[in-house]
ChimeraX commands (.cxc) that place a marker at each C-alpha (Angstrom):
marker #1 position -2.03,-58.16,11.94 radius 0.5
marker #1 position -1.12,-61.41,13.44 radius 0.5
marker #1 position -4.49,-61.70,15.04 radius 0.5
marker #1 position -6.14,-60.97,11.59 radius 0.5
marker #1 position -3.96,-63.64,9.91 radius 0.5
marker #1 position -5.06,-66.25,12.54 radius 0.5
marker #1 position -8.69,-65.37,12.04 radius 0.5
marker #1 position -8.47,-65.69,8.35 radius 0.5
marker #1 position -6.68,-69.07,8.69 radius 0.5
marker #1 position -9.33,-70.31,11.04 radius 0.5
marker #1 position -12.28,-69.15,8.87 radius 0.5
marker #1 position -10.80,-70.86,5.90 radius 0.5
marker #1 position -10.13,-74.07,7.78 radius 0.5
marker #1 position -13.36,-74.11,9.76 radius 0.5
marker #1 position -16.08,-72.35,7.83 radius 0.5
marker #1 position -15.05,-72.28,4.25 radius 0.5
marker #1 position -14.60,-69.48,1.40 radius 0.5
marker #1 position -17.89,-67.99,1.90 radius 0.5
marker #1 position -17.34,-66.86,5.54 radius 0.5
marker #1 position -13.80,-65.81,4.74 radius 0.5
marker #1 position -14.94,-63.43,1.90 radius 0.5
marker #1 position -17.39,-61.87,4.33 radius 0.5
marker #1 position -14.61,-61.38,6.86 radius 0.5
marker #1 position -12.34,-60.09,4.20 radius 0.5
marker #1 position -14.84,-57.42,3.13 radius 0.5
marker #1 position -15.34,-56.36,6.72 radius 0.5
marker #1 position -11.52,-56.15,7.14 radius 0.5
marker #1 position -11.32,-53.99,4.06 radius 0.5
marker #1 position -14.08,-51.67,5.30 radius 0.5
marker #1 position -12.15,-51.37,8.62 radius 0.5
marker #1 position -8.92,-50.41,6.78 radius 0.5
marker #1 position -10.78,-47.89,4.66 radius 0.5
marker #1 position -12.44,-46.46,7.78 radius 0.5
marker #1 position -9.06,-46.15,9.45 radius 0.5
marker #1 position -7.54,-44.41,6.28 radius 0.5
marker #1 position -10.46,-42.00,6.19 radius 0.5
marker #1 position -10.07,-41.22,9.94 radius 0.5
marker #1 position -6.40,-40.68,9.50 radius 0.5
marker #1 position -6.95,-38.24,6.49 radius 0.5
marker #1 position -9.60,-36.40,8.53 radius 0.5
marker #1 position -7.22,-36.01,11.46 radius 0.5
marker #1 position -4.55,-34.83,9.06 radius 0.5
marker #1 position -6.89,-32.34,7.37 radius 0.5
marker #1 position -8.08,-31.02,10.78 radius 0.5
marker #1 position -4.41,-30.52,11.86 radius 0.5
marker #1 position -3.49,-28.75,8.53 radius 0.5
marker #1 position -6.57,-26.58,8.83 radius 0.5
marker #1 position -5.58,-25.56,12.38 radius 0.5
marker #1 position -2.04,-24.73,11.12 radius 0.5
marker #1 position -3.31,-22.70,8.18 radius 0.5
marker #1 position -5.77,-20.91,10.47 radius 0.5
marker #1 position -2.99,-19.88,12.74 radius 0.5
marker #1 position -0.83,-18.71,9.84 radius 0.5
marker #1 position -3.66,-16.84,8.45 radius 0.5
marker #1 position -4.38,-15.01,11.77 radius 0.5
marker #1 position -0.73,-14.05,12.05 radius 0.5
marker #1 position -0.79,-12.81,8.53 radius 0.5
marker #1 position -3.86,-10.71,9.11 radius 0.5
marker #1 position -2.43,-9.14,12.23 radius 0.5
marker #1 position 0.91,-8.37,10.48 radius 0.5
marker #1 position -0.91,-6.81,7.50 radius 0.5
marker #1 position -3.05,-4.71,9.76 radius 0.5
marker #1 position 0.09,-3.26,11.44 radius 0.5
marker #1 position 1.78,-2.58,8.10 radius 0.5
marker #1 position -1.32,-0.83,6.58 radius 0.5
marker #1 position -1.78,1.15,9.84 radius 0.5
marker #1 position 1.88,2.46,9.38 radius 0.5
marker #1 position 1.30,3.10,5.72 radius 0.5
marker #1 position -1.84,5.06,6.46 radius 0.5
marker #1 position 0.29,7.37,8.69 radius 0.5
marker #1 position 3.00,7.74,6.11 radius 0.5
marker #1 position 0.54,8.48,3.28 radius 0.5
marker #1 position -1.58,10.85,5.32 radius 0.5
marker #1 position 1.56,12.66,6.41 radius 0.5
marker #1 position 2.52,13.53,2.70 radius 0.5
marker #1 position -1.05,14.07,1.77 radius 0.5
marker #1 position -1.64,16.75,4.56 radius 0.5
marker #1 position 1.62,18.52,3.50 radius 0.5
marker #1 position 0.53,18.62,-0.15 radius 0.5
marker #1 position -2.91,19.77,0.85 radius 0.5
marker #1 position -1.50,22.53,3.17 radius 0.5
marker #1 position 0.50,24.12,0.28 radius 0.5
marker #1 position -2.21,23.96,-2.31 radius 0.5
marker #1 position -3.89,27.19,-1.09 radius 0.5
marker #1 position -0.63,28.94,-0.83 radius 0.5
marker #1 position 0.04,28.15,-4.43 radius 0.5
marker #1 position -3.45,29.42,-5.47 radius 0.5
marker #1 position -2.88,32.46,-3.55 radius 0.5
marker #1 position 0.48,33.19,-5.18 radius 0.5
marker #1 position -0.90,32.41,-8.63 radius 0.5
marker #1 position -3.71,34.77,-8.07 radius 0.5
marker #1 position -1.40,37.53,-6.93 radius 0.5
marker #1 position 0.79,37.21,-9.92 radius 0.5
marker #1 position -2.23,37.20,-12.42 radius 0.5
marker #1 position -3.51,40.25,-10.67 radius 0.5
marker #1 position -0.18,42.08,-10.99 radius 0.5
marker #1 position -0.02,42.58,-7.17 radius 0.5
marker #1 position 3.24,40.91,-6.46 radius 0.5
marker #1 position 6.55,42.10,-5.33 radius 0.5
marker #1 position 9.88,40.69,-4.20 radius 0.5
marker #1 position 8.26,40.29,-0.73 radius 0.5
marker #1 position 5.59,37.92,-2.23 radius 0.5
marker #1 position 8.29,36.04,-4.07 radius 0.5
marker #1 position 10.44,35.70,-0.95 radius 0.5
marker #1 position 7.55,34.60,1.21 radius 0.5
marker #1 position 6.43,31.75,-1.04 radius 0.5
marker #1 position 9.95,30.55,-2.11 radius 0.5
marker #1 position 10.78,30.39,1.64 radius 0.5
marker #1 position 8.03,27.83,2.23 radius 0.5
marker #1 position 8.55,24.15,1.80 radius 0.5
marker #1 position 6.47,23.08,-0.97 radius 0.5
marker #1 position 8.41,19.88,-2.17 radius 0.5
marker #1 position 7.90,16.77,0.09 radius 0.5
marker #1 position 9.33,13.97,-1.92 radius 0.5
marker #1 position 7.83,10.38,-2.30 radius 0.5
marker #1 position 5.57,8.55,0.16 radius 0.5
marker #1 position 7.71,5.48,0.67 radius 0.5
marker #1 position 5.15,2.97,2.14 radius 0.5
marker #1 position 6.14,-0.12,3.62 radius 0.5
marker #1 position 5.49,-3.32,1.78 radius 0.5
marker #1 position 7.49,-6.09,3.63 radius 0.5
marker #1 position 4.59,-8.11,4.86 radius 0.5
marker #1 position 2.56,-8.10,1.63 radius 0.5
marker #1 position 5.61,-8.90,-0.49 radius 0.5
marker #1 position 6.61,-11.78,1.81 radius 0.5
marker #1 position 3.00,-13.22,1.61 radius 0.5
marker #1 position 2.99,-12.97,-2.27 radius 0.5
marker #1 position 6.46,-14.33,-2.72 radius 0.5
marker #1 position 5.78,-17.29,-0.49 radius 0.5
marker #1 position 2.38,-17.95,-1.94 radius 0.5
marker #1 position 0.90,-17.62,1.46 radius 0.5
marker #1 position -1.42,-14.87,0.26 radius 0.5
marker #1 position -3.60,-17.90,-0.70 radius 0.5
marker #1 position -4.18,-18.50,3.00 radius 0.5
marker #1 position -6.34,-15.25,3.09 radius 0.5
marker #1 position -9.87,-16.86,2.92 radius 0.5
marker #1 position -11.84,-13.47,2.37 radius 0.5
marker #1 position -11.92,-13.16,-1.37 radius 0.5
marker #1 position -12.72,-9.47,-1.32 radius 0.5
marker #1 position -9.78,-8.71,0.93 radius 0.5
marker #1 position -7.57,-10.95,-1.13 radius 0.5
marker #1 position -8.45,-8.90,-4.29 radius 0.5
marker #1 position -7.63,-5.53,-2.70 radius 0.5
marker #1 position -4.33,-6.94,-1.30 radius 0.5
marker #1 position -3.37,-8.11,-4.77 radius 0.5
marker #1 position -4.22,-4.78,-6.30 radius 0.5
marker #1 position -2.47,-2.74,-3.58 radius 0.5
marker #1 position 0.91,-2.68,-5.32 radius 0.5
marker #1 position -0.70,-1.16,-8.49 radius 0.5
marker #1 position -2.31,1.54,-6.45 radius 0.5
marker #1 position 1.09,2.49,-4.89 radius 0.5
marker #1 position 2.73,2.34,-8.40 radius 0.5
marker #1 position 0.18,4.80,-9.80 radius 0.5
marker #1 position 0.82,7.16,-6.77 radius 0.5
marker #1 position 4.63,6.87,-7.11 radius 0.5
marker #1 position 4.44,7.80,-10.84 radius 0.5
marker #1 position 2.39,10.87,-10.04 radius 0.5
marker #1 position 4.64,11.87,-7.23 radius 0.5
marker #1 position 7.64,11.62,-9.64 radius 0.5
marker #1 position 5.91,13.88,-12.04 radius 0.5
marker #1 position 5.19,16.31,-9.26 radius 0.5
marker #1 position 8.74,16.16,-8.12 radius 0.5
marker #1 position 10.00,16.97,-11.66 radius 0.5
marker #1 position 7.42,19.81,-11.95 radius 0.5
marker #1 position 8.80,21.24,-8.74 radius 0.5
marker #1 position 12.37,21.03,-9.85 radius 0.5
marker #1 position 11.48,22.70,-13.17 radius 0.5
marker #1 position 9.68,25.51,-11.27 radius 0.5
marker #1 position 12.56,26.10,-8.84 radius 0.5
marker #1 position 14.98,26.04,-11.88 radius 0.5
marker #1 position 13.19,28.68,-13.73 radius 0.5
marker #1 position 13.39,30.87,-10.50 radius 0.5
marker #1 position 17.13,30.12,-9.64 radius 0.5
marker #1 position 18.22,31.25,-12.92 radius 0.5
marker #1 position 17.04,34.78,-12.34 radius 0.5
marker #1 position 16.84,35.21,-8.70 radius 0.5
marker #1 position 19.21,34.52,-5.56 radius 0.5
marker #1 position 18.15,32.21,-2.86 radius 0.5
marker #1 position 15.79,34.14,-0.63 radius 0.5
marker #1 position 17.14,32.21,2.39 radius 0.5
marker #1 position 20.49,34.10,1.95 radius 0.5
marker #1 position 21.10,37.86,2.53 radius 0.5
marker #1 position 23.23,38.75,-0.52 radius 0.5
marker #1 position 25.18,42.02,0.22 radius 0.5
marker #1 position 25.47,42.84,-3.51 radius 0.5
marker #1 position 21.69,42.70,-3.99 radius 0.5
marker #1 position 20.03,45.74,-2.52 radius 0.5
marker #1 position 16.20,46.07,-2.42 radius 0.5
marker #1 position 15.86,47.93,-5.60 radius 0.5
marker #1 position 17.83,45.15,-7.53 radius 0.5
marker #1 position 15.79,42.50,-5.83 radius 0.5
marker #1 position 12.43,44.32,-6.78 radius 0.5
marker #1 position 13.55,44.67,-10.36 radius 0.5
marker #1 position 14.58,41.08,-10.77 radius 0.5
marker #1 position 11.44,39.92,-9.08 radius 0.5
marker #1 position 9.36,42.05,-11.46 radius 0.5
marker #1 position 11.19,40.59,-14.48 radius 0.5
marker #1 position 10.77,36.95,-13.12 radius 0.5
marker #1 position 7.10,37.25,-12.27 radius 0.5
marker #1 position 6.46,38.51,-15.77 radius 0.5
marker #1 position 8.47,35.55,-17.24 radius 0.5
marker #1 position 6.19,33.19,-19.21 radius 0.5
marker #1 position 8.41,30.10,-18.38 radius 0.5
marker #1 position 8.36,30.79,-14.69 radius 0.5
marker #1 position 4.49,31.29,-14.73 radius 0.5
marker #1 position 3.87,28.13,-16.78 radius 0.5
marker #1 position 6.14,26.06,-14.46 radius 0.5
marker #1 position 4.27,27.47,-11.49 radius 0.5
marker #1 position 0.97,26.43,-13.13 radius 0.5
marker #1 position 2.48,22.93,-14.08 radius 0.5
marker #1 position 3.59,22.51,-10.41 radius 0.5
marker #1 position 0.04,23.45,-9.02 radius 0.5
marker #1 position -1.62,21.15,-11.45 radius 0.5
marker #1 position 0.64,18.29,-10.69 radius 0.5
marker #1 position 0.05,18.78,-6.93 radius 0.5
marker #1 position -3.77,18.75,-7.44 radius 0.5
marker #1 position -3.44,15.45,-9.34 radius 0.5
marker #1 position -1.40,13.79,-6.67 radius 0.5
marker #1 position -3.77,14.95,-4.00 radius 0.5
marker #1 position -6.62,13.39,-5.94 radius 0.5
marker #1 position -4.66,10.24,-6.57 radius 0.5
marker #1 position -3.66,9.96,-3.04 radius 0.5
marker #1 position -7.26,10.39,-1.93 radius 0.5
marker #1 position -8.23,7.34,-3.97 radius 0.5
marker #1 position -5.41,5.37,-2.55 radius 0.5
marker #1 position -6.31,6.21,1.06 radius 0.5
marker #1 position -9.88,5.07,0.21 radius 0.5
marker #1 position -8.57,1.69,-0.81 radius 0.5
marker #1 position -6.38,1.51,2.15 radius 0.5
marker #1 position -9.36,2.28,4.42 radius 0.5
marker #1 position -11.39,-0.60,2.87 radius 0.5
marker #1 position -8.44,-2.98,3.40 radius 0.5
marker #1 position -8.06,-1.93,7.12 radius 0.5
marker #1 position -11.80,-2.30,7.60 radius 0.5
marker #1 position -11.80,-5.83,6.14 radius 0.5
marker #1 position -8.67,-6.77,8.11 radius 0.5
marker #1 position -10.21,-5.59,11.36 radius 0.5
marker #1 position -13.41,-7.52,10.66 radius 0.5
marker #1 position -11.51,-10.69,9.97 radius 0.5
marker #1 position -9.40,-10.26,13.19 radius 0.5
marker #1 position -12.39,-9.43,15.32 radius 0.5
marker #1 position -14.30,-12.50,13.85 radius 0.5
marker #1 position -11.39,-14.71,15.04 radius 0.5
marker #1 position -11.21,-13.34,18.51 radius 0.5
marker #1 position -14.88,-13.74,19.23 radius 0.5
marker link #1:1,2 radius 0.2
marker link #1:2,3 radius 0.2
marker link #1:3,4 radius 0.2
marker link #1:4,5 radius 0.2
marker link #1:5,6 radius 0.2
marker link #1:6,7 radius 0.2
marker link #1:7,8 radius 0.2
marker link #1:8,9 radius 0.2
marker link #1:9,10 radius 0.2
marker link #1:10,11 radius 0.2
marker link #1:11,12 radius 0.2
marker link #1:12,13 radius 0.2
marker link #1:13,14 radius 0.2
marker link #1:14,15 radius 0.2
marker link #1:15,16 radius 0.2
marker link #1:16,17 radius 0.2
marker link #1:17,18 radius 0.2
marker link #1:18,19 radius 0.2
marker link #1:19,20 radius 0.2
marker link #1:20,21 radius 0.2
marker link #1:21,22 radius 0.2
marker link #1:22,23 radius 0.2
marker link #1:23,24 radius 0.2
marker link #1:24,25 radius 0.2
marker link #1:25,26 radius 0.2
marker link #1:26,27 radius 0.2
marker link #1:27,28 radius 0.2
marker link #1:28,29 radius 0.2
marker link #1:29,30 radius 0.2
marker link #1:30,31 radius 0.2
marker link #1:31,32 radius 0.2
marker link #1:32,33 radius 0.2
marker link #1:33,34 radius 0.2
marker link #1:34,35 radius 0.2
marker link #1:35,36 radius 0.2
marker link #1:36,37 radius 0.2
marker link #1:37,38 radius 0.2
marker link #1:38,39 radius 0.2
marker link #1:39,40 radius 0.2
marker link #1:40,41 radius 0.2
marker link #1:41,42 radius 0.2
marker link #1:42,43 radius 0.2
marker link #1:43,44 radius 0.2
marker link #1:44,45 radius 0.2
marker link #1:45,46 radius 0.2
marker link #1:46,47 radius 0.2
marker link #1:47,48 radius 0.2
marker link #1:48,49 radius 0.2
marker link #1:49,50 radius 0.2
marker link #1:50,51 radius 0.2
marker link #1:51,52 radius 0.2
marker link #1:52,53 radius 0.2
marker link #1:53,54 radius 0.2
marker link #1:54,55 radius 0.2
marker link #1:55,56 radius 0.2
marker link #1:56,57 radius 0.2
marker link #1:57,58 radius 0.2
marker link #1:58,59 radius 0.2
marker link #1:59,60 radius 0.2
marker link #1:60,61 radius 0.2
marker link #1:61,62 radius 0.2
marker link #1:62,63 radius 0.2
marker link #1:63,64 radius 0.2
marker link #1:64,65 radius 0.2
marker link #1:65,66 radius 0.2
marker link #1:66,67 radius 0.2
marker link #1:67,68 radius 0.2
marker link #1:68,69 radius 0.2
marker link #1:69,70 radius 0.2
marker link #1:70,71 radius 0.2
marker link #1:71,72 radius 0.2
marker link #1:72,73 radius 0.2
marker link #1:73,74 radius 0.2
marker link #1:74,75 radius 0.2
marker link #1:75,76 radius 0.2
marker link #1:76,77 radius 0.2
marker link #1:77,78 radius 0.2
marker link #1:78,79 radius 0.2
marker link #1:79,80 radius 0.2
marker link #1:80,81 radius 0.2
marker link #1:81,82 radius 0.2
marker link #1:82,83 radius 0.2
marker link #1:83,84 radius 0.2
marker link #1:84,85 radius 0.2
marker link #1:85,86 radius 0.2
marker link #1:86,87 radius 0.2
marker link #1:87,88 radius 0.2
marker link #1:88,89 radius 0.2
marker link #1:89,90 radius 0.2
marker link #1:90,91 radius 0.2
marker link #1:91,92 radius 0.2
marker link #1:92,93 radius 0.2
marker link #1:93,94 radius 0.2
marker link #1:94,95 radius 0.2
marker link #1:95,96 radius 0.2
marker link #1:96,97 radius 0.2
marker link #1:97,98 radius 0.2
marker link #1:98,99 radius 0.2
marker link #1:99,100 radius 0.2
marker link #1:100,101 radius 0.2
marker link #1:101,102 radius 0.2
marker link #1:102,103 radius 0.2
marker link #1:103,104 radius 0.2
marker link #1:104,105 radius 0.2
marker link #1:105,106 radius 0.2
marker link #1:106,107 radius 0.2
marker link #1:107,108 radius 0.2
marker link #1:108,109 radius 0.2
marker link #1:109,110 radius 0.2
marker link #1:110,111 radius 0.2
marker link #1:111,112 radius 0.2
marker link #1:112,113 radius 0.2
marker link #1:113,114 radius 0.2
marker link #1:114,115 radius 0.2
marker link #1:115,116 radius 0.2
marker link #1:116,117 radius 0.2
marker link #1:117,118 radius 0.2
marker link #1:118,119 radius 0.2
marker link #1:119,120 radius 0.2
marker link #1:120,121 radius 0.2
marker link #1:121,122 radius 0.2
marker link #1:122,123 radius 0.2
marker link #1:123,124 radius 0.2
marker link #1:124,125 radius 0.2
marker link #1:125,126 radius 0.2
marker link #1:126,127 radius 0.2
marker link #1:127,128 radius 0.2
marker link #1:128,129 radius 0.2
marker link #1:129,130 radius 0.2
marker link #1:130,131 radius 0.2
marker link #1:131,132 radius 0.2
marker link #1:132,133 radius 0.2
marker link #1:133,134 radius 0.2
marker link #1:134,135 radius 0.2
marker link #1:135,136 radius 0.2
marker link #1:136,137 radius 0.2
marker link #1:137,138 radius 0.2
marker link #1:138,139 radius 0.2
marker link #1:139,140 radius 0.2
marker link #1:140,141 radius 0.2
marker link #1:141,142 radius 0.2
marker link #1:142,143 radius 0.2
marker link #1:143,144 radius 0.2
marker link #1:144,145 radius 0.2
marker link #1:145,146 radius 0.2
marker link #1:146,147 radius 0.2
marker link #1:147,148 radius 0.2
marker link #1:148,149 radius 0.2
marker link #1:149,150 radius 0.2
marker link #1:150,151 radius 0.2
marker link #1:151,152 radius 0.2
marker link #1:152,153 radius 0.2
marker link #1:153,154 radius 0.2
marker link #1:154,155 radius 0.2
marker link #1:155,156 radius 0.2
marker link #1:156,157 radius 0.2
marker link #1:157,158 radius 0.2
marker link #1:158,159 radius 0.2
marker link #1:159,160 radius 0.2
marker link #1:160,161 radius 0.2
marker link #1:161,162 radius 0.2
marker link #1:162,163 radius 0.2
marker link #1:163,164 radius 0.2
marker link #1:164,165 radius 0.2
marker link #1:165,166 radius 0.2
marker link #1:166,167 radius 0.2
marker link #1:167,168 radius 0.2
marker link #1:168,169 radius 0.2
marker link #1:169,170 radius 0.2
marker link #1:170,171 radius 0.2
marker link #1:171,172 radius 0.2
marker link #1:172,173 radius 0.2
marker link #1:173,174 radius 0.2
marker link #1:174,175 radius 0.2
marker link #1:175,176 radius 0.2
marker link #1:176,177 radius 0.2
marker link #1:177,178 radius 0.2
marker link #1:178,179 radius 0.2
marker link #1:179,180 radius 0.2
marker link #1:180,181 radius 0.2
marker link #1:181,182 radius 0.2
marker link #1:182,183 radius 0.2
marker link #1:183,184 radius 0.2
marker link #1:184,185 radius 0.2
marker link #1:185,186 radius 0.2
marker link #1:186,187 radius 0.2
marker link #1:187,188 radius 0.2
marker link #1:188,189 radius 0.2
marker link #1:189,190 radius 0.2
marker link #1:190,191 radius 0.2
marker link #1:191,192 radius 0.2
marker link #1:192,193 radius 0.2
marker link #1:193,194 radius 0.2
marker link #1:194,195 radius 0.2
marker link #1:195,196 radius 0.2
marker link #1:196,197 radius 0.2
marker link #1:197,198 radius 0.2
marker link #1:198,199 radius 0.2
marker link #1:199,200 radius 0.2
marker link #1:200,201 radius 0.2
marker link #1:201,202 radius 0.2
marker link #1:202,203 radius 0.2
marker link #1:203,204 radius 0.2
marker link #1:204,205 radius 0.2
marker link #1:205,206 radius 0.2
marker link #1:206,207 radius 0.2
marker link #1:207,208 radius 0.2
marker link #1:208,209 radius 0.2
marker link #1:209,210 radius 0.2
marker link #1:210,211 radius 0.2
marker link #1:211,212 radius 0.2
marker link #1:212,213 radius 0.2
marker link #1:213,214 radius 0.2
marker link #1:214,215 radius 0.2
marker link #1:215,216 radius 0.2
marker link #1:216,217 radius 0.2
marker link #1:217,218 radius 0.2
marker link #1:218,219 radius 0.2
marker link #1:219,220 radius 0.2
marker link #1:220,221 radius 0.2
marker link #1:221,222 radius 0.2
marker link #1:222,223 radius 0.2
marker link #1:223,224 radius 0.2
marker link #1:224,225 radius 0.2
marker link #1:225,226 radius 0.2
marker link #1:226,227 radius 0.2
marker link #1:227,228 radius 0.2
marker link #1:228,229 radius 0.2
marker link #1:229,230 radius 0.2
marker link #1:230,231 radius 0.2
marker link #1:231,232 radius 0.2
marker link #1:232,233 radius 0.2
marker link #1:233,234 radius 0.2
marker link #1:234,235 radius 0.2
marker link #1:235,236 radius 0.2
marker link #1:236,237 radius 0.2
marker link #1:237,238 radius 0.2
marker link #1:238,239 radius 0.2
marker link #1:239,240 radius 0.2
marker link #1:240,241 radius 0.2
marker link #1:241,242 radius 0.2
marker link #1:242,243 radius 0.2
marker link #1:243,244 radius 0.2
marker link #1:244,245 radius 0.2
view
């Protein structure tokens, strides 16, 4: 700045106002170029930082969605495994081919599996911090923004299934002893008579059908959620792969 001031003073003294104005314009241009270069460097540095944050977010999201796929698939496979058992039991009841043994076999199976309980720590942190905006792939960003809605729909249907299961168990427990316990005061004849009355009971049958239908609905809903999850994982893998190349 001292050099500039000396040059300006000398120009005014030796060459007049015209040369000074030309110099002043040149000085302004140099300052503007310096400012633009500084902004460019700052933008480049910020882009590098954001790129690094986005890459970490993508990797963290991939790990979370891999975990969620395993958790959702575990519950889905359990529900799908019991579906044919329910259909078989319904068919035997409607064909009047049931006995206490059929009741005991079915009610000794596990057919209530609870909620999926997926992990949302990474995506919740990205949304709450606003860093979800770092995701440059608009399609991926859309799926991520809609993911919580997908899980809420699944959870609501899982709750309906859980309530249907409790109603079904309740309609049986009010008429029959728990088949996992050998009750000494209930001989085979008493068990067979109680089973016949229960399997003819309209409420028991309707609750069984309600549970069967709810299970099918959750399986279908879960299938859709898994489809979205696979799309998200495919996009995440493509983005991560593109950054590693």
